[in-house]
N, CA, C, O and the ligand as a Tripos MOL2 file, in Angstrom:
@<TRIPOS>MOLECULE
protein
  257   255    65     0     0
PROTEIN
NO_CHARGES

@<TRIPOS>ATOM
      1 N           0.4590   22.5510   14.0820 N.3       1 MET1
      2 CA          1.2730   21.3710   14.5190 C.3       1 MET1
      3 C           0.4560   20.5510   15.4840 C.2       1 MET1
      4 O          -0.1460   21.0770   16.4210 O.2       1 MET1
      5 N           0.4430   19.2860   15.2500 N.am      2 THR2
      6 CA         -0.2780   18.3870   16.1430 C.3       2 THR2
      7 C           0.6680   17.3070   16.6650 C.2       2 THR2
      8 O           1.4520   16.7270   15.9140 O.2       2 THR2
      9 N           0.5780   17.0650   17.9100 N.am      3 ASP3
     10 CA          1.4020   16.0180   18.5170 C.3       3 ASP3
     11 C           0.5480   14.8710   19.0150 C.2       3 ASP3
     12 O           0.8670   14.2400   20.0220 O.2       3 ASP3
     13 N          -0.5110   14.6110   18.3250 N.am      4 THR4
     14 CA         -1.4240   13.5620   18.7870 C.3       4 THR4
     15 C          -0.8690   12.1830   18.5790 C.2       4 THR4
     16 O          -1.4040   11.2160   19.1210 O.2       4 THR4
     17 N           0.1810   12.0630   17.8150 N.am      5 MET5
     18 CA          0.7580   10.7530   17.5340 C.3       5 MET5
     19 C           1.9310   10.4600   18.4340 C.2       5 MET5
     20 O           2.8450    9.7200   18.0710 O.2       5 MET5
     21 N           1.8960   11.0410   19.5950 N.am      6 LYS6
     22 CA          3.0660   10.9190   20.4330 C.3       6 LYS6
     23 C           2.9350    9.8990   21.5630 C.2       6 LYS6
     24 O           3.5580   10.0320   22.6170 O.2       6 LYS6
     25 N           2.1310    8.9050   21.3250 N.am      7 GLY7
     26 CA          2.0340    7.8250   22.2890 C.3       7 GLY7
     27 C           0.8380    7.9090   23.2050 C.2       7 GLY7
     28 O           0.7590    7.1710   24.1880 O.2       7 GLY7
     29 N          -0.0670    8.7670   22.9130 N.am      8 THR8
     30 CA         -1.2360    8.8890   23.7370 C.3       8 THR8
     31 C          -2.4790    8.3780   23.0230 C.2       8 THR8
     32 O          -3.6080    8.6640   23.4210 O.2       8 THR8
     33 N          -2.2500    7.6270   21.9790 N.am      9 ALA9
     34 CA         -3.3550    7.1850   21.1700 C.3       9 ALA9
     35 C          -4.0300    5.9380   21.7360 C.2       9 ALA9
     36 O          -5.1460    5.5860   21.3540 O.2       9 ALA9
     37 N          -3.3350    5.2890   22.6430 N.am     10 ILE10
     38 CA         -3.8930    4.0590   23.2200 C.3      10 ILE10
     39 C          -4.9530    4.4110   24.2610 C.2      10 ILE10
     40 O          -4.7190    5.1520   25.2160 O.2      10 ILE10
     41 N          -6.1220    3.8410   24.0220 N.am     11 LYS11
     42 CA         -7.2050    4.1620   24.9180 C.3      11 LYS11
     43 C          -7.3910    3.0210   25.9330 C.2      11 LYS11
     44 O          -7.3680    1.8420   25.5800 O.2      11 LYS11
     45 N          -7.5650    3.3900   27.1370 N.am     12 GLY12
     46 CA         -7.8830    2.3970   28.1520 C.3      12 GLY12
     47 C          -6.7310    1.4430   28.4660 C.2      12 GLY12
     48 O          -6.9420    0.3940   29.0750 O.2      12 GLY12
     49 N          -5.5440    1.7940   28.0640 N.am     13 ALA13
     50 CA         -4.4200    0.9180   28.3480 C.3      13 ALA13
     51 C          -3.9440    1.1130   29.7650 C.2      13 ALA13
     52 O          -3.6770    2.2340   30.1990 O.2      13 ALA13
     53 N          -3.8390    0.0210   30.4780 N.am     14 THR14
     54 CA         -3.4170    0.1340   31.8450 C.3      14 THR14
     55 C          -1.9080   -0.0790   31.9480 C.2      14 THR14
     56 O          -1.2550    0.3660   32.8920 O.2      14 THR14
     57 N          -1.3910   -0.7640   30.9560 N.am     15 ARG15
     58 CA          0.0420   -0.9810   30.9820 C.3      15 ARG15
     59 C           0.7680    0.1740   30.2560 C.2      15 ARG15
     60 O           0.2040    0.8230   29.3740 O.2      15 ARG15
     61 N           1.9550    0.3950   30.6290 N.am     16 PRO16
     62 CA          2.7580    1.3590   29.8520 C.3      16 PRO16
     63 C           3.0230    0.8130   28.4620 C.2      16 PRO16
     64 O           3.1820   -0.3930   28.2740 O.2      16 PRO16
     65 N           3.0690    1.7010   27.5060 N.am     17 SER17
     66 CA          3.3090    1.2340   26.1570 C.3      17 SER17
     67 C           4.6370    0.4840   26.0530 C.2      17 SER17
     68 O           5.7030    1.0170   26.3590 O.2      17 SER17
     69 N           4.5390   -0.7210   25.6290 N.am     18 ARG18
     70 CA          5.7900   -1.5060   25.5170 C.3      18 ARG18
     71 C           6.2240   -1.5420   24.0590 C.2      18 ARG18
     72 O           5.4020   -1.6890   23.1540 O.2      18 ARG18
     73 N           7.4480   -1.4140   23.8590 N.am     19 ASP19
     74 CA          7.9450   -1.5400   22.5170 C.3      19 ASP19
     75 C           8.5790   -2.8990   22.2880 C.2      19 ASP19
     76 O           8.8480   -3.6410   23.2330 O.2      19 ASP19
     77 N           8.8050   -3.2030   21.0710 N.am     20 PHE20
     78 CA          9.3340   -4.5040   20.7360 C.3      20 PHE20
     79 C          10.7570   -4.4020   20.2000 C.2      20 PHE20
     80 O          11.2400   -5.2430   19.4430 O.2      20 PHE20
     81 N          11.3810   -3.3480   20.6270 N.am     21 GLY21
     82 CA         12.7650   -3.1810   20.1570 C.3      21 GLY21
     83 C          12.8230   -2.1770   19.0480 C.2      21 GLY21
     84 O          11.8920   -2.0290   18.2570 O.2      21 GLY21
     85 N          13.8840   -1.5230   19.0080 N.am     22 GLU22
     86 CA         14.0250   -0.4690   18.0190 C.3      22 GLU22
     87 C          14.9520   -0.9430   16.8950 C.2      22 GLU22
     88 O          15.9110   -1.6800   17.1220 O.2      22 GLU22
     89 N          14.6450   -0.5090   15.7180 N.am     23 GLY23
     90 CA         15.4890   -0.8640   14.5810 C.3      23 GLY23
     91 C          15.2990   -2.2860   14.1490 C.2      23 GLY23
     92 O          16.2010   -2.8670   13.5440 O.2      23 GLY23
     93 N          14.1400   -2.8820   14.4400 N.am     24 ARG24
     94 CA         13.9120   -4.2510   13.9390 C.3      24 ARG24
     95 C          13.5840   -4.1830   12.4760 C.2      24 ARG24
     96 O          13.0870   -3.1770   11.9700 O.2      24 ARG24
     97 N          13.8710   -5.2740   11.8080 N.am     25 VAL25
     98 CA         13.5400   -5.3380   10.4050 C.3      25 VAL25
     99 C          12.7590   -6.5850   10.1230 C.2      25 VAL25
    100 O          12.6500   -7.4800   10.9620 O.2      25 VAL25
    101 N          12.2110   -6.6350    8.9210 N.am     26 CYS26
    102 CA         11.3820   -7.7650    8.5100 C.3      26 CYS26
    103 C          12.1660   -9.0750    8.6550 C.2      26 CYS26
    104 O          13.3670   -9.1370    8.3920 O.2      26 CYS26
    105 N          11.4360  -10.1300    9.0880 N.am     27 SER27
    106 CA         12.0870  -11.3900    9.2730 C.3      27 SER27
    107 C          12.3350  -12.1440    7.9890 C.2      27 SER27
    108 O          13.0720  -13.1290    7.9550 O.2      27 SER27
    109 N          11.7070  -11.6640    6.9350 N.am     28 GLU28
    110 CA         11.9130  -12.2640    5.6250 C.3      28 GLU28
    111 C          13.3610  -12.0770    5.2010 C.2      28 GLU28
    112 O          13.8810  -10.9620    5.1680 O.2      28 GLU28
    113 N          13.9950  -13.1910    4.8800 N.am     29 SER29
    114 CA         15.3980  -13.0620    4.4960 C.3      29 SER29
    115 C          15.5690  -12.2000    3.2670 C.2      29 SER29
    116 O          14.8890  -12.3680    2.2550 O.2      29 SER29
    117 N          16.4820  -11.2930    3.3860 N.am     30 GLY30
    118 CA         16.7490  -10.4050    2.2620 C.3      30 GLY30
    119 C          15.9080   -9.1600    2.3150 C.2      30 GLY30
    120 O          16.1300   -8.2310    1.5380 O.2      30 GLY30
    121 N          14.9540   -9.1190    3.2070 N.am     31 CYS31
    122 CA         14.1240   -7.9410    3.3200 C.3      31 CYS31
    123 C          14.5530   -7.1430    4.5410 C.2      31 CYS31
    124 O          14.5750   -7.6620    5.6580 O.2      31 CYS31
    125 N          14.8820   -5.9160    4.3270 N.am     32 ASP32
    126 CA         15.3530   -5.1370    5.4800 C.3      32 ASP32
    127 C          14.4130   -3.9350    5.7220 C.2      32 ASP32
    128 O          14.8180   -2.8550    6.1520 O.2      32 ASP32
    129 N          13.1690   -4.1970    5.4220 N.am     33 THR33
    130 CA         12.1770   -3.1740    5.7220 C.3      33 THR33
    131 C          12.0730   -2.9770    7.2210 C.2      33 THR33
    132 O          11.8830   -3.9350    7.9700 O.2      33 THR33
    133 N          12.1930   -1.7890    7.6360 N.am     34 ARG34
    134 CA         12.1500   -1.5060    9.0700 C.3      34 ARG34
    135 C          10.7320   -1.6440    9.6060 C.2      34 ARG34
    136 O           9.7540   -1.2690    8.9590 O.2      34 ARG34
    137 N          10.6610   -2.1910   10.8040 N.am     35 LEU35
    138 CA          9.3830   -2.3220   11.4570 C.3      35 LEU35
    139 C           9.2470   -1.3020   12.5770 C.2      35 LEU35
    140 O          10.2250   -0.8780   13.1940 O.2      35 LEU35
    141 N           8.0280   -0.9380   12.8080 N.am     36 SER36
    142 CA          7.8100    0.0080   13.9050 C.3      36 SER36
    143 C           8.1100   -0.6770   15.2280 C.2      36 SER36
    144 O           7.8510   -1.8700   15.3880 O.2      36 SER36
    145 N           8.6350    0.0500   16.1400 N.am     37 ARG37
    146 CA          8.9750   -0.5430   17.4210 C.3      37 ARG37
    147 C           7.7180   -0.9560   18.2020 C.2      37 ARG37
    148 O           7.7840   -1.7210   19.1640 O.2      37 ARG37
    149 N           6.6150   -0.4440   17.7720 N.am     38 TYR38
    150 CA          5.3510   -0.8170   18.4020 C.3      38 TYR38
    151 C           4.6130   -1.8560   17.5970 C.2      38 TYR38
    152 O           3.4990   -2.2530   17.9360 O.2      38 TYR38
    153 N           5.2390   -2.2850   16.5390 N.am     39 ASN39
    154 CA          4.6060   -3.3130   15.7320 C.3      39 ASN39
    155 C           5.1050   -4.6660   16.1980 C.2      39 ASN39
    156 O           6.2980   -4.9580   16.1200 O.2      39 ASN39
    157 N           4.2030   -5.4770   16.6750 N.am     40 LYS40
    158 CA          4.6060   -6.7720   17.2280 C.3      40 LYS40
    159 C           4.8010   -7.8110   16.1420 C.2      40 LYS40
    160 O           5.1860   -8.9440   16.4300 O.2      40 LYS40
    161 N           4.5480   -7.4510   14.9330 N.am     41 ARG41
    162 CA          4.7300   -8.4200   13.8330 C.3      41 ARG41
    163 C           6.2200   -8.5990   13.5620 C.2      41 ARG41
    164 O           7.0670   -7.7890   13.9410 O.2      41 ARG41
    165 N           6.4750   -9.6820   12.8990 N.am     42 GLU42
    166 CA          7.8680   -9.9640   12.5640 C.3      42 GLU42
    167 C           8.1700   -9.6520   11.1070 C.2      42 GLU42
    168 O           9.3200   -9.6630   10.6680 O.2      42 GLU42
    169 N           7.1170   -9.3760   10.3840 N.am     43 TYR43
    170 CA          7.2910   -9.1070    8.9660 C.3      43 TYR43
    171 C           6.7210   -7.7440    8.5840 C.2      43 TYR43
    172 O           5.8570   -7.1800    9.2540 O.2      43 TYR43
    173 N           7.2510   -7.2530    7.4740 N.am     44 CYS44
    174 CA          6.7080   -5.9970    6.9920 C.3      44 CYS44
    175 C           5.3710   -6.2390    6.3110 C.2      44 CYS44
    176 O           4.9250   -7.3820    6.2130 O.2      44 CYS44
    177 N           4.7550   -5.2240    5.8600 N.am     45 TYR45
    178 CA          3.4440   -5.3840    5.2530 C.3      45 TYR45
    179 C           3.4690   -6.2880    4.0440 C.2      45 TYR45
    180 O           2.5000   -6.9860    3.7470 O.2      45 TYR45
    181 N           4.5990   -6.2650    3.3460 N.am     46 SER46
    182 CA          4.6810   -7.0540    2.1200 C.3      46 SER46
    183 C           4.8250   -8.5420    2.4250 C.2      46 SER46
    184 O           4.4400   -9.3860    1.6160 O.2      46 SER46
    185 N           5.3680   -8.8520    3.5680 N.am     47 HIS47
    186 CA          5.6150  -10.2660    3.9060 C.3      47 HIS47
    187 C           4.7920  -10.7530    5.0600 C.2      47 HIS47
    188 O           4.9260  -11.9050    5.4730 O.2      47 HIS47
    189 N           3.9580   -9.9200    5.5860 N.am     48 ALA48
    190 CA          3.1060  -10.3380    6.6930 C.3      48 ALA48
    191 C           2.1910  -11.4620    6.2520 C.2      48 ALA48
    192 O           1.5730  -11.3690    5.1910 O.2      48 ALA48
    193 N           2.0880  -12.5310    7.0470 N.am     49 PRO49
    194 CA          1.2610  -13.6660    6.7000 C.3      49 PRO49
    195 C          -0.2110  -13.3790    6.8530 C.2      49 PRO49
    196 O          -0.8750  -13.9370    7.7270 O.2      49 PRO49
    197 N          -0.7120  -12.5260    6.0210 N.am     50 VAL50
    198 CA         -2.1320  -12.1930    6.0580 C.3      50 VAL50
    199 C          -2.7260  -12.5090    4.7140 C.2      50 VAL50
    200 O          -2.0280  -12.5980    3.7040 O.2      50 VAL50
    201 N          -4.0320  -12.6790    4.7210 N.am     51 LYS51
    202 CA         -4.6890  -13.0210    3.4880 C.3      51 LYS51
    203 C          -5.3200  -11.7800    2.8450 C.2      51 LYS51
    204 O          -5.9990  -10.9890    3.5000 O.2      51 LYS51
    205 N          -5.0840  -11.6500    1.6090 N.am     52 TYR52
    206 CA         -5.6990  -10.5230    0.9140 C.3      52 TYR52
    207 C          -6.8850  -11.0410    0.0880 C.2      52 TYR52
    208 O          -6.6920  -11.7020   -0.9320 O.2      52 TYR52
    209 N          -8.0820  -10.7450    0.5220 N.am     53 PRO53
    210 CA         -9.2610  -11.2680   -0.1390 C.3      53 PRO53
    211 C          -9.4600  -10.7430   -1.5430 C.2      53 PRO53
    212 O         -10.2720  -11.2640   -2.3070 O.2      53 PRO53
    213 N          -8.7260   -9.7280   -1.8700 N.am     54 ARG54
    214 CA         -8.9160   -9.1340   -3.1950 C.3      54 ARG54
    215 C          -8.0240   -9.7980   -4.2340 C.2      54 ARG54
    216 O          -8.1430   -9.5590   -5.4360 O.2      54 ARG54
    217 N          -7.1230  -10.6420   -3.7290 N.am     55 VAL55
    218 CA         -6.2370  -11.2960   -4.6790 C.3      55 VAL55
    219 C          -6.9520  -12.3840   -5.4640 C.2      55 VAL55
    220 O          -7.5660  -13.2850   -4.8920 O.2      55 VAL55
    221 N          -6.8640  -12.2870   -6.7170 N.am     56 ARG56
    222 CA         -7.4690  -13.3450   -7.5390 C.3      56 ARG56
    223 C          -6.4470  -14.0540   -8.3890 C.2      56 ARG56
    224 O          -5.2860  -13.6540   -8.4780 O.2      56 ARG56
    225 N          -6.9040  -15.1020   -9.0020 N.am     57 GLY57
    226 CA         -5.9810  -15.8140   -9.8690 C.3      57 GLY57
    227 C          -5.3540  -16.9850   -9.1420 C.2      57 GLY57
    228 O          -6.0400  -17.8640   -8.6200 O.2      57 GLY57
    229 N          -4.0550  -16.9710   -9.1240 N.am     58 ARG58
    230 CA         -3.3480  -18.0930   -8.5300 C.3      58 ARG58
    231 C          -3.6360  -18.2250   -7.0490 C.2      58 ARG58
    232 O          -3.6060  -17.2410   -6.3100 O.2      58 ARG58
    233 N          -3.9060  -19.4070   -6.6320 N.am     59 ILE59
    234 CA         -4.1310  -19.6310   -5.2200 C.3      59 ILE59
    235 C          -3.0000  -20.5030   -4.7120 C.2      59 ILE59
    236 O          -2.8810  -21.6780   -5.0610 O.2      59 ILE59
    237 N          -2.1880  -19.9030   -3.8910 N.am     60 LEU60
    238 CA         -1.0310  -20.6420   -3.3870 C.3      60 LEU60
    239 C          -1.4830  -21.5490   -2.2490 C.2      60 LEU60
    240 O          -2.1540  -21.1070   -1.3170 O.2      60 LEU60
    241 N          -1.1140  -22.7990   -2.3360 N.am     61 PRO61
    242 CA         -1.4710  -23.7320   -1.2210 C.3      61 PRO61
    243 C          -0.7840  -23.3350    0.0380 C.2      61 PRO61
    244 O           0.3710  -22.9100    0.0290 O.2      61 PRO61
    245 N          -1.4880  -23.4720    1.1170 N.am     62 GLU62
    246 CA         -0.9130  -23.1050    2.4080 C.3      62 GLU62
    247 C          -0.2560  -24.3070    3.0280 C.2      62 GLU62
    248 O          -0.6030  -25.4530    2.7400 O.2      62 GLU62
    249 N           0.6790  -24.0310    3.8660 N.am     63 GLY63
    250 CA          1.3300  -25.1080    4.6140 C.3      63 GLY63
    251 C           2.3880  -25.8380    3.8250 C.2      63 GLY63
    252 O           2.8110  -26.9290    4.2100 O.2      63 GLY63
    253 N           2.8060  -25.2730    2.7650 N.am     64 THR64
    254 CA          3.8400  -25.9120    1.9960 C.3      64 THR64
    255 C           5.1300  -25.1610    2.0810 C.2      64 THR64
    256 O           6.1230  -25.5700    1.4810 O.2      64 THR64
    257 ZN          9.5540   -7.8600    4.3710 Zn       65 ZN65
@<TRIPOS>BOND
     1     1     2 1
     2     2     3 1
     3     3     4 2
     4     3     5 am
     5     5     6 1
     6     6     7 1
     7     7     8 2
     8     7     9 am
     9     9    10 1
    10    10    11 1
    11    11    12 2
    12    11    13 am
    13    13    14 1
    14    14    15 1
    15    15    16 2
    16    15    17 am
    17    17    18 1
    18    18    19 1
    19    19    20 2
    20    19    21 am
    21    21    22 1
    22    22    23 1
    23    23    24 2
    24    23    25 am
    25    25    26 1
    26    26    27 1
    27    27    28 2
    28    27    29 am
    29    29    30 1
    30    30    31 1
    31    31    32 2
    32    31    33 am
    33    33    34 1
    34    34    35 1
    35    35    36 2
    36    35    37 am
    37    37    38 1
    38    38    39 1
    39    39    40 2
    40    39    41 am
    41    41    42 1
    42    42    43 1
    43    43    44 2
    44    43    45 am
    45    45    46 1
    46    46    47 1
    47    47    48 2
    48    47    49 am
    49    49    50 1
    50    50    51 1
    51    51    52 2
    52    51    53 am
    53    53    54 1
    54    54    55 1
    55    55    56 2
    56    55    57 am
    57    57    58 1
    58    58    59 1
    59    59    60 2
    60    59    61 am
    61    61    62 1
    62    62    63 1
    63    63    64 2
    64    63    65 am
    65    65    66 1
    66    66    67 1
    67    67    68 2
    68    67    69 am
    69    69    70 1
    70    70    71 1
    71    71    72 2
    72    71    73 am
    73    73    74 1
    74    74    75 1
    75    75    76 2
    76    75    77 am
    77    77    78 1
    78    78    79 1
    79    79    80 2
    80    79    81 am
    81    81    82 1
    82    82    83 1
    83    83    84 2
    84    83    85 am
    85    85    86 1
    86    86    87 1
    87    87    88 2
    88    87    89 am
    89    89    90 1
    90    90    91 1
    91    91    92 2
    92    91    93 am
    93    93    94 1
    94    94    95 1
    95    95    96 2
    96    95    97 am
    97    97    98 1
    98    98    99 1
    99    99   100 2
   100    99   101 am
   101   101   102 1
   102   102   103 1
   103   103   104 2
   104   103   105 am
   105   105   106 1
   106   106   107 1
   107   107   108 2
   108   107   109 am
   109   109   110 1
   110   110   111 1
   111   111   112 2
   112   111   113 am
   113   113   114 1
   114   114   115 1
   115   115   116 2
   116   115   117 am
   117   117   118 1
   118   118   119 1
   119   119   120 2
   120   119   121 am
   121   121   122 1
   122   122   123 1
   123   123   124 2
   124   123   125 am
   125   125   126 1
   126   126   127 1
   127   127   128 2
   128   127   129 am
   129   129   130 1
   130   130   131 1
   131   131   132 2
   132   131   133 am
   133   133   134 1
   134   134   135 1
   135   135   136 2
   136   135   137 am
   137   137   138 1
   138   138   139 1
   139   139   140 2
   140   139   141 am
   141   141   142 1
   142   142   143 1
   143   143   144 2
   144   143   145 am
   145   145   146 1
   146   146   147 1
   147   147   148 2
   148   147   149 am
   149   149   150 1
   150   150   151 1
   151   151   152 2
   152   151   153 am
   153   153   154 1
   154   154   155 1
   155   155   156 2
   156   155   157 am
   157   157   158 1
   158   158   159 1
   159   159   160 2
   160   159   161 am
   161   161   162 1
   162   162   163 1
   163   163   164 2
   164   163   165 am
   165   165   166 1
   166   166   167 1
   167   167   168 2
   168   167   169 am
   169   169   170 1
   170   170   171 1
   171   171   172 2
   172   171   173 am
   173   173   174 1
   174   174   175 1
   175   175   176 2
   176   175   177 am
   177   177   178 1
   178   178   179 1
   179   179   180 2
   180   179   181 am
   181   181   182 1
   182   182   183 1
   183   183   184 2
   184   183   185 am
   185   185   186 1
   186   186   187 1
   187   187   188 2
   188   187   189 am
   189   189   190 1
   190   190   191 1
   191   191   192 2
   192   191   193 am
   193   193   194 1
   194   194   195 1
   195   195   196 2
   196   195   197 am
   197   197   198 1
   198   198   199 1
   199   199   200 2
   200   199   201 am
   201   201   202 1
   202   202   203 1
   203   203   204 2
   204   203   205 am
   205   205   206 1
   206   206   207 1
   207   207   208 2
   208   207   209 am
   209   209   210 1
   210   210   211 1
   211   211   212 2
   212   211   213 am
   213   213   214 1
   214   214   215 1
   215   215   216 2
   216   215   217 am
   217   217   218 1
   218   218   219 1
   219   219   220 2
   220   219   221 am
   221   221   222 1
   222   222   223 1
   223   223   224 2
   224   223   225 am
   225   225   226 1
   226   226   227 1
   227   227   228 2
   228   227   229 am
   229   229   230 1
   230   230   231 1
   231   231   232 2
   232   231   233 am
   233   233   234 1
   234   234   235 1
   235   235   236 2
   236   235   237 am
   237   237   238 1
   238   238   239 1
   239   239   240 2
   240   239   241 am
   241   241   242 1
   242   242   243 1
   243   243   244 2
   244   243   245 am
   245   245   246 1
   246   246   247 1
   247   247   248 2
   248   247   249 am
   249   249   250 1
   250   250   251 1
   251   251   252 2
   252   251   253 am
   253   253   254 1
   254   254   255 1
   255   255   256 2
@<TRIPOS>SUBSTRUCTURE
     1 MET1         2 RESIDUE 1 A MET
     2 THR2         6 RESIDUE 1 A THR
     3 ASP3        10 RESIDUE 1 A ASP
     4 THR4        14 RESIDUE 1 A THR
     5 MET5        18 RESIDUE 1 A MET
     6 LYS6        22 RESIDUE 1 A LYS
     7 GLY7        26 RESIDUE 1 A GLY
     8 THR8        30 RESIDUE 1 A THR
     9 ALA9        34 RESIDUE 1 A ALA
    10 ILE10       38 RESIDUE 1 A ILE
    11 LYS11       42 RESIDUE 1 A LYS
    12 GLY12       46 RESIDUE 1 A GLY
    13 ALA13       50 RESIDUE 1 A ALA
    14 THR14       54 RESIDUE 1 A THR
    15 ARG15       58 RESIDUE 1 A ARG
    16 PRO16       62 RESIDUE 1 A PRO
    17 SER17       66 RESIDUE 1 A SER
    18 ARG18       70 RESIDUE 1 A ARG
    19 ASP19       74 RESIDUE 1 A ASP
    20 PHE20       78 RESIDUE 1 A PHE
    21 GLY21       82 RESIDUE 1 A GLY
    22 GLU22       86 RESIDUE 1 A GLU
    23 GLY23       90 RESIDUE 1 A GLY
    24 ARG24       94 RESIDUE 1 A ARG
    25 VAL25       98 RESIDUE 1 A VAL
    26 CYS26      102 RESIDUE 1 A CYS
    27 SER27      106 RESIDUE 1 A SER
    28 GLU28      110 RESIDUE 1 A GLU
    29 SER29      114 RESIDUE 1 A SER
    30 GLY30      118 RESIDUE 1 A GLY
    31 CYS31      122 RESIDUE 1 A CYS
    32 ASP32      126 RESIDUE 1 A ASP
    33 THR33      130 RESIDUE 1 A THR
    34 ARG34      134 RESIDUE 1 A ARG
    35 LEU35      138 RESIDUE 1 A LEU
    36 SER36      142 RESIDUE 1 A SER
    37 ARG37      146 RESIDUE 1 A ARG
    38 TYR38      150 RESIDUE 1 A TYR
    39 ASN39      154 RESIDUE 1 A ASN
    40 LYS40      158 RESIDUE 1 A LYS
    41 ARG41      162 RESIDUE 1 A ARG
    42 GLU42      166 RESIDUE 1 A GLU
    43 TYR43      170 RESIDUE 1 A TYR
    44 CYS44      174 RESIDUE 1 A CYS
    45 TYR45      178 RESIDUE 1 A TYR
    46 SER46      182 RESIDUE 1 A SER
    47 HIS47      186 RESIDUE 1 A HIS
    48 ALA48      190 RESIDUE 1 A ALA
    49 PRO49      194 RESIDUE 1 A PRO
    50 VAL50      198 RESIDUE 1 A VAL
    51 LYS51      202 RESIDUE 1 A LYS
    52 TYR52      206 RESIDUE 1 A TYR
    53 PRO53      210 RESIDUE 1 A PRO
    54 ARG54      214 RESIDUE 1 A ARG
    55 VAL55      218 RESIDUE 1 A VAL
    56 ARG56      222 RESIDUE 1 A ARG
    57 GLY57      226 RESIDUE 1 A GLY
    58 ARG58      230 RESIDUE 1 A ARG
    59 ILE59      234 RESIDUE 1 A ILE
    60 LEU60      238 RESIDUE 1 A LEU
    61 PRO61      242 RESIDUE 1 A PRO
    62 GLU62      246 RESIDUE 1 A GLU
    63 GLY63      250 RESIDUE 1 A GLY
    64 THR64      254 RESIDUE 1 A THR
    65 ZN65       257 GROUP 0 **** ****
């Protein structure tokens, strides 16, 4: 049994680990994927506004 994931993974952090609320869900309407309380993002992985360089084909215009 390992308990290494119990909040001591942050190296060199001077602040106490702050959470962003518990039980938050994705901000995408209709998506209720739960977010980690330590995840500062507002969206789940599926809706996170990140670019996937491996995606080919259709290029969706940004800013629309
Ligand atoms: Zn989502």
